[in-house]
C-alpha angles and dihedrals in degrees: 000000000000123000091243093055116125131195108289118247115254090217094080123045114176111180138187109263123184126350118188137162114261142171115276119259115261115282093008121124123220132097100226121050130171131195116214145179130214111200141197120166103298095349119097127180113198124193150142130236135179123229140070120318088252095051092047091048092050091048092051094047090053092045092050091048090054092046090053092047097050096087090055088056091054097259129117114244088222097051123086114268112268114236130200116249 
């Protein structure tokens, strides 16, 4: 977690949904691929990631933690991430 992280808001609770092994996307290397969902009420984020089941799970847990913390940083969870220029 970053030094500037604050306690996540309890208003939003994204969570890791389903993770299952899948075929790789076309023209993408990697022997192990997983499809996943991140869920919050009616919102669902669907994606694919290469790696072991453990590495994909750790990535998703970190990603969900950051999604849930964004409102406490003054950002909307639904807006694109702001980047420094």
